[in-house]
N, C-alpha and C positions, 0 to 999 in steps of 0.2 A: 263869342262862339258863332253868332250869326255872320259876323264879318269874315271869319275863317271859312265857313261853309259857302259863302257867296262866291268865293273864288274857285270852288271845286264842285259846282253843281249840287251843293248842299251835303256833300259827302266828306266826312272827317274820320280820322283814325284815333284810337285811344292815345297813341303816342303823340299825335299832334295836339290833342286836348291837354295832355299833361304838360307838354312843352309850352303851351300857351298859358299855363298857370291854373288850369281847371284841376281841382283835386279829385282823387278817386271817389271820395264821398259825394262830391258834386256830380260826378258822372253817374253814379248809382241813382242819385235823386232825380236827375233829368231822364234817365231811362224809366224810372218809376212813374214820373208824371207825363211822360210821352213827348217831351221836348227833344229827346234823342230817341231815334228809332233804330234798333239793331238790324243790320243787314247781313253781316258775317261776323265771325269772331274778331273783335277789336276794330270793327268798321261800322260806322253809324251814319244815319241820315238826319239832318237837322230839320225840324219843323214837321208840319202835319199835312202838307200838300202831297199829292200823288207823285211818285218818282218819275222823272223824265227818262227818256232813253239813255241820255248821257249819264244820269245819276246811276241807273241800273248797271250800266257797263263799267263805269268808273269804280263803283263799289266792288265789283268782281275783281277788277285789276288790282285794286288796293289790297284786297284780301289775299292776293297771291304774292305779294312782296314787291320790293323796290325794283327788281329787274324784270318785272312782268309787263306784258303788252297784250291788249285785245287782239284777237287773231281770228282766222278762219271765216266762217259765214257771218259771225257777229261783226268783225271788222269790215267785211264786204258790205254789210247792211248799213253800217255807220257811214261808209264812203259812198253809199248809194250805187254800188256796183251790181247789186241784186235786189229783187223785189220780193214781196210776199210778207208773211207774218214775221214779227220780230224774233230772230233766232235767240236761243238761250245763250248766255255769256260763254265765250270761248277765250281762253287765255294761254299764251305761250310764255314760259319762264325758263331761265337757265338752271334753276334748282327744282328738285322734285317737290311737287306741291299738290295736295288733294284738298279741295274745298267743296263741300256739299252744294249742289246746285250749279256748279261751274264745270265745264269741260276743260280740263287742263292738259297741256302737253309740254314735254321738256325738250329743250333744244340748246345745243352748245352756243349757238349764236342767235341773237334775236335782233334783226334789223327793225328799228322802231323810230317813230316820230311822235310828236304830240299833235293831235288833231282834235279840234273842238274840246280842248282841255283834257284829253284822254291819251295816255300812252297806247299806241296802236302800231301794229306791224306796217311797214311801208306798203304802198299799193302793189309794188312788184312782188314782195314777199307774200302778200295776201293772195294774189293770183296764183302763185305756186301752191299755196295751201288749198285753194279752191279746186285745184285739178283733181284731187282725190274724191271730191264729193259732187261735182256738177257734171251734167251731161255735156257733150261736145258743143251743142248749140248754146247752152246757158253759159258755159265757160267762154265761148267766143263773144257772147254779148257782154260779159263782164270785162273782157279785154277791150272791147270797143268802148265801153263806158269809161274805162280807165284812161284810154287815149284821149277821149273827148273832154272829160272833166279834169284830168290831172296831167295831161300831156305825157303820160307814161309811154315809154317806147319799148319795142320788142327787145332791144339791147339790154334795157334795165331788167326786164323779166328774165332774159337769158342769163344775166349775171346772177340773179337771185336763184335761178334753177341750178346753175353750176355749183352753187354752195350746198345744194340738196339734190344731187343727181338721181338718187334712188327714191325720190318722192313718188308715192302712188299717184298715178295719173300723169306722170311726167311725159310719157309718149304722146298722150292726148294734147297736152299743152304745146309740146314741140311741133306737133302737126299744125296747130294754129299759127305758131310763130314762123314756121317755114312757109306758110301760105300754100300748102299742098292739099287743101281740102275745101269743099264748097259748104258754105254756111249761110243760111238766110236769117237776117236779123230784122224782124218786123217790129213796128211800134217802138221806136227808139225813145230815149228819155226826153227828147225834145217834142214828142208827140207826133212825129212824122213816121211814115212807113217806108223803111229803107231795106233794100236787098243788097248784100255785099257778097262778092265772090273772093275767096282766098284760094287762088289757083296759080301756082308759080308759072305754069306754061301759058297762061292767058292774060296775065296782069299787064296793064299799060299805064294806068293813071292812079298811083298810090294816093290814098286819102289820109289827111291829117297826120298825126304823129306816129301812125303805124306804117309808115312808108317802108321800113326795113322788112316788114312782114309781107310786103307786096299785096296789101289790101286794095281792091279796086271797086269802084261803084258800078254795079250791074244795073241799078235802077235809081231813079231820082226820087226825092221826097214828094209825097203826095199829100194834098190837103185833107 
């Protein structure tokens, strides 16, 4: 059982345990003695240590089924596109699912990858979902971080947005992608203070993988 959990941040499902030869009686006994800790219905954590961020999020995804992926602010936090307190688990799935303690949403398509052992929406899809909840400046910062950390391009985000054109906040995200707004991004993830201008009429030197969005450096890094 420990070997099974070691590959999945200590998170296992009842089905996995039964498939591994652990009987229902043994599962009940381990729940009773605390070697299995219930997280959600049919989802457990192995051992007594405090759950990691990955364990918390993976357990939520597992509770929502095989077609589920971490999404929204939780995905952005895992990717380190946003800062602040750890958001509660958010999961997108193709089927209707309600899980106590998890914010769930249904979508016909779920563009996902496996990141740090967790099924999670792609960076581009995550940015689309963030458009409904972040301010213009915070969304622009997330886009910047996506370009720096994952080489995500405006074209990839545009493709993801095209599949969900009526997403709340879509106009805000398109404004950033087109580069027709001014946004100040101070205290970037590398510790520097940077100011970026996204202004289609004044851009001359595109920066990084966001060249298609016509991002230009208006200021240089300062110590």
